[in-house]
C-alpha positions in Angstrom: -9.1 3.9 -30.9 -5.6 4.7 -32.2 -3.9 6.8 -29.5 -0.4 5.3 -29.7 1.4 8.3 -31.3 4.0 8.2 -28.5 5.2 4.7 -29.5 3.4 3.1 -26.5 -0.1 3.8 -25.5 -1.6 3.5 -22.0 -5.0 3.8 -23.7 -4.4 0.7 -25.9 -3.4 -1.4 -22.8 -6.3 -0.2 -20.7 -8.4 -3.2 -21.5 -5.7 -5.6 -20.1 -5.1 -3.4 -17.1 -8.8 -3.2 -16.1 -8.8 -7.0 -16.1 -5.6 -7.1 -14.0 -6.9 -4.6 -11.5 -10.2 -6.4 -11.2 -8.6 -9.8 -10.6 -6.3 -8.4 -7.9 -9.3 -6.7 -6.3 -11.0 -10.1 -6.2 -8.1 -11.7 -4.5 -8.1 -8.9 -1.9 -11.8 -9.5 -1.2 -11.1 -13.2 -0.7 -8.3 -12.4 1.7 -10.5 -10.0 3.6 -13.2 -12.6 3.9 -10.8 -15.3 5.2 -9.4 -12.9 7.8 -12.9 -11.9 9.0 -13.9 -15.6 9.3 -11.0 -16.1 11.7 -10.7 -14.8 15.2 -9.0 -11.4 15.5 -6.5 -12.1 18.3 -4.7 -8.8 18.2 -4.1 -5.5 16.5 -1.6 -7.0 14.1 -4.3 -8.8 12.0 -6.5 -5.7 12.2 -3.6 -3.6 10.8 -3.1 -6.0 7.9 -6.9 -6.1 7.3 -6.9 -2.3 7.0 -4.2 -2.3 4.4 -5.8 -5.1 2.4 -9.1 -3.2 2.5 -7.3 0.0 1.2 -5.8 -2.2 -1.6 -9.2 -3.6 -2.5 -10.8 -0.2 -2.8 -7.9 1.2 -4.8 -7.8 -1.7 -7.2 -11.6 -2.0 -7.6 -12.0 1.6 -8.5 -8.9 1.4 -10.7 -10.6 -1.4 -12.7 -13.5 1.0 -13.3 -11.1 3.8 -14.4 -9.3 1.7 -16.9 -12.8 0.6 -18.2 -13.7 4.3 -18.5 -10.6 4.8 -20.6 -11.5 2.1 -23.1 -14.8 3.8 -23.9 -13.5 7.4 -24.3 -13.7 9.0 -27.7 -11.1 11.7 -27.1 -7.5 10.5 -27.2 -6.1 13.2 -25.0 -8.8 12.8 -22.4 -8.4 9.1 -22.5 -4.7 9.5 -21.9 -5.3 11.7 -18.9 -7.7 9.2 -17.4 -5.2 6.4 -18.0 -2.6 8.4 -16.2 -4.8 8.6 -13.1 -5.6 4.9 -13.3 -1.9 4.0 -13.6 -1.1 5.8 -10.3 -3.9 3.9 -8.6 -2.6 0.5 -9.9 0.8 1.3 -8.4 -0.7 2.2 -5.0 -2.9 -0.9 -5.0 0.0 -3.2 -5.7 2.2 -1.6 -3.0 -0.6 -1.8 -0.5 -0.9 -5.6 -1.2 2.8 -6.1 -0.4 2.6 -4.0 2.8 -0.6 -5.8 4.0 0.7 -9.3 3.5 4.0 -8.3 5.1 2.3 -7.4 8.3 0.1 -10.5 8.1 3.0 -12.9 7.7 4.9 -11.1 10.5 2.1 -12.0 12.9 2.7 -15.8 12.4 6.5 -15.8 12.8 7.9 -17.0 16.1 10.7 -14.9 17.6 12.7 -18.0 18.6 12.8 -19.2 14.9 15.8 -16.9 14.0 16.4 -18.7 10.6 12.8 -18.1 9.4 12.8 -14.6 10.8 16.0 -13.6 9.0 14.8 -15.2 5.7 11.5 -13.4 5.8 13.2 -10.1 6.7 15.5 -10.5 3.7 12.7 -11.5 1.4 10.5 -8.5 2.4 13.5 -6.1 2.0 14.0 -7.5 -1.5 10.3 -7.1 -2.3 10.3 -3.5 -1.0 13.2 -2.6 -3.3 11.8 -4.5 -6.3 8.3 -3.1 -5.9 9.6 0.5 -5.5 11.8 0.2 -8.6 9.0 -1.2 -10.7 6.3 1.3 -9.6 8.6 4.4 -9.8 9.9 3.2 -13.2 6.5 2.5 -14.7 5.0 5.8 -13.5 8.0 7.7 -14.9 7.7 5.9 -18.3 4.0 6.4 -18.5 4.2 10.1 -17.6 7.0 10.7 -20.2 4.9 9.1 -22.9 1.8 10.9 -21.8 3.3 14.3 -22.1 4.6 13.6 -25.6 1.3 12.0 -26.6 -0.9 15.0 -25.6 1.6 17.8 -26.2 3.7 16.5 -29.0 7.1 18.2 -29.3 5.9 21.3 -27.4 6.3 20.0 -23.8 6.8 22.9 -21.4 9.9 23.1 -19.4 8.0 22.9 -16.1 6.6 19.5 -17.1 10.1 18.2 -17.8 11.3 19.6 -14.5 8.6 17.6 -12.7 9.8 14.4 -14.4 13.4 15.0 -13.4 12.6 16.0 -9.8 10.5 12.8 -9.5 13.3 10.8 -11.0 15.8 12.3 -8.5 13.6 11.7 -5.5 12.9 8.1 -6.7 16.6 7.3 -7.1 17.5 8.7 -3.7 14.7 6.8 -2.0 15.6 3.6 -3.9 19.3 4.0 -2.8 18.2 4.4 0.8 16.0 1.3 0.7 18.9 -0.7 -0.9 21.3 0.4 1.8 18.9 -0.4 4.6 18.2 -3.8 3.1 21.9 -4.7 2.8 22.9 -3.6 6.3 22.7 -6.0 9.2 19.6 -5.5 11.3 21.4 -3.8 14.2 23.1 -1.3 11.9 19.9 -0.7 10.0 18.0 0.0 13.3 20.7 2.5 14.4 20.6 4.2 11.0 16.8 4.6 11.1 17.0 5.9 14.7 19.7 8.5 13.9 17.9 9.5 10.7 14.6 9.7 12.6 16.1 12.3 15.0 17.0 14.6 12.1 13.8 14.3 10.1 11.0 16.7 11.1 8.2 15.0 13.0 5.5 16.0 10.5 7.5 14.1 7.8 8.7 11.1 9.8 5.3 10.5 11.3 4.4 8.8 14.6 6.8 6.3 16.1 4.3 3.5 16.8 3.3 1.1 14.1 -0.4 1.5 14.6 -0.4 5.2 13.8 1.9 4.5 10.8 -0.6 2.0 9.4 -3.4 4.5 9.9 -1.6 7.2 8.0 -0.8 4.7 5.2 -4.5 3.8 4.9 -5.6 7.4 4.9 -3.0 8.4 2.4 -3.9 5.5 0.1 -7.7 6.1 0.3 -7.3 9.8 0.0 -5.2 9.4 -3.2 -7.8 7.0 -4.5 -10.7 9.2 -3.9 -9.1 12.3 -5.5 -7.9 10.4 -8.5 -11.4 8.8 -9.2 -13.1 12.1 -8.7 -10.7 13.8 -11.1 -11.1 11.2 -13.8 -14.9 11.3 -13.4 -14.8 15.1 -13.8 -12.7 14.9 -16.9 -15.0 12.2 -18.4 -18.0 14.5 -17.9 -16.4 17.4 -19.7 -16.7 18.2 -23.4 -14.2 16.4 -25.7 -13.7 19.5 -27.9 -11.2 21.3 -25.7 -9.3 18.1 -25.1 -8.9 17.5 -28.9 -7.7 21.1 -29.4 -6.0 22.0 -26.1 -6.1 25.5 -24.9 -4.1 27.0 -22.0 -6.3 25.5 -19.3 -6.3 22.0 -20.8 -2.5 22.2 -21.0 -2.4 23.2 -17.3 -4.6 20.1 -16.6 -2.1 17.9 -18.5 0.8 19.2 -16.4 -1.2 19.1 -13.1 -2.1 15.4 -13.9 1.6 14.6 -14.2 2.4 16.4 -11.0 -0.4 14.6 -9.1 0.5 11.1 -10.3 4.2 11.5 -9.8 4.5 13.7 -6.7 1.3 12.9 -4.8 2.0 9.1 -5.0 5.2 9.6 -3.0 3.2 10.1 0.3 1.3 6.7 0.3 4.4 5.0 -1.2 6.5 6.3 1.6 4.2 5.1 4.3 3.5 1.8 2.7 7.0 0.8 1.8 9.1 2.5 4.5 7.0 3.4 7.6 4.9 0.2 7.6 7.8 -2.2 7.5 6.8 -5.3 9.5 8.8 -6.4 12.5 9.3 -10.1 12.0 9.6 -12.2 15.2 7.2 -10.2 17.3 4.0 -11.9 16.1 1.4 -13.7 18.2 3.2 -17.0 17.7 6.2 -15.5 19.4 4.3 -13.7 22.1 2.3 -16.7 23.2 -0.1 -15.9 26.1 2.4 -14.5 28.5 1.3 -11.5 30.5 2.8 -8.2 29.3 2.4 -5.9 26.4 2.0 -6.5 22.7 4.0 -4.5 20.1 1.3 -1.7 20.3 1.7 -1.4 24.0 -1.7 -3.0 24.8 -1.7 -5.1 28.0 -2.3 -8.8 27.6 -3.9 -9.9 30.9 -3.7 -13.5 32.3 -6.7 -15.6 31.7 -8.7 -16.4 34.8 -11.1 -19.2 35.7 -14.1 -17.0 34.9 -12.6 -16.2 31.4 -12.2 -20.0 30.6 -15.7 -20.8 31.9 -17.2 -18.0 29.8 -15.7 -19.5 26.6 -17.4 -22.9 27.1 -20.7 -23.4 25.2 -22.2 -25.0 28.4 -21.0 -22.2 30.6 -18.8 -24.5 32.6 -21.6 -25.6 35.0 -21.5 -29.2 36.3 -18.4 -30.1 34.3 -15.1 -31.3 35.7 -12.0 -30.8 33.6 -8.9 -28.9 32.9 -8.1 -26.1 30.4 -4.5 -25.8 29.5 -3.1 -22.5 28.4 0.5 -21.9 27.5 1.5 -21.0 31.0 -1.8 -21.3 33.0 -3.8 -24.4 33.9 -7.3 -23.8 35.2 -9.3 -26.6 36.8 -13.0 -26.1 37.6 -16.1 -28.0 38.7 
């Protein structure tokens, strides 16, 4: 289907994108299975598992949406479906980075300062790079979309949405770059001072568990609405799409607004609020009594706990179980 009148066509590239989204979703499924086969020793792995699951859902449904685009007979409707699919691809890619960041942070020892600093620098670089790529690609896709479906008669409000999105994206990118280049102590002080001035409903909860929950809900909510919207468009008649009336033009502008503005919420939580704290993982905590990063008490293992873990129940066996700081001997 020749729908490349804008010079570049999201419709023409939909076949390759559906393969990309499907492959990434397959990798996420493999990662989820590996995590579930292991023992969940703390909330850190559960948080990472939640983000990987959100990425799997987004990318799996995104593969379906791109496949839907390739079979559409209406260019304007196919472009609109491709726009919704493009937003999902960006959210899925960012959720992968956030999930693996939390997962890697769980295995870093706090005493290994060199590895901690290297991983923190790497993740900051990934955050800036991924934000730049996602924001740039969505802006370019939206720009081409408007000129593909509306030609030279693009309303001023649609152009305003593009420029507002570009401004917000540049400001957010500048903030991420500044935070990434500052030393950790300065960056923490800057985040703390900025958090006091940002309204609570925008900044979100202070603890990482609630931040991850909001990121998962925002990602899944965006996914569900995008898929339902594309499905509704696919079920409509192609005639008004080929000869757009006022309501169809409103749908064009609303699609751009949804893809550009609505994506900022999950992107904000995934890239900014769910930033992992390297050095506070299970490897650094050991088994010392106290609290983990979520404030959950980690009690000392007793003799009964050790006996209960043995397949023979500990009866009639003489031996010693060595923990990091506790040695339990039983008969």
